N, C-alpha and C positions, 0 to 999 in steps of 0.2 A: 481206655484201652480195653479190648475184649479179653475176657477170661481165656486161659489156654485151652480149656475144653469147649468154649463156645465157638461155633462155626459162623463164618461171615456169610450172610445171603446177599445175593444181588439180582437184579431183573435185567432181562434183555428184551428189547422190542421185537415183535414179530410182525411181519407184513407180507402176505401172500403176493408174490409177483404175478401169479395167473388170475386170481379173482379179487385181490385187494382186501381180503379179510385181515383184520388187525387184532393183536393180542400180545401177550407177554409170556415168557418163561421165567420161572423162579429157580435160581440155582443156589447151591450151598458149596462153599470152598471145601476141598478135601486136601489130603496131604500129599497128593500127587503133584509133581512139577514137570513142566516140559520147557523147551526153549522160548515158547510163547508165554510162559508164566504159569501160575497156579491153575490146576484143573478144577472143574466144578462137577457136582453131582446134580442132575435134575430132580428138583423137588416137585414141582408142579407146573401145569400148562393151563392158561386161561381158556375159557370156552371158545371153540372154533379151531383148536389145535390138539393133536394127540401124538403120542409116542408110538411109532410103528414097533409092534411087539417082535422081539427077536433080532432086531437090526441095530446094530452099533457100527459107527465108522470111525476108526482111530480113537476108540474109548470115548466117543461123543454120541449121545442118543440121536436117532434119526427122528425128526419132528416133521409131521405132515399137516396140511390143512384139512380140516373136516368137510369143509364145503366142496372142494374140488380134488382133493387127493395129492396135490402138488407137494413135493418135498421141499422143505425149508433149507436154505443154505446155512452152512455153520456159523 
């Protein structure tokens, strides 16, 4: 069982629908809760994807493909 101060990390797979680039996002649970479950904080993105600076949709970072610029779905 994780320590109360330890955050659980998890990965989500990213695949660009426009150009097919593949990668992942590393997330860390935070204390925020929604009807969909616990929210996460973006820790890092694999090569080929980036977080669009200054853009957040419903407290979720906006992730885009480095190769073609396509925004990635939630």
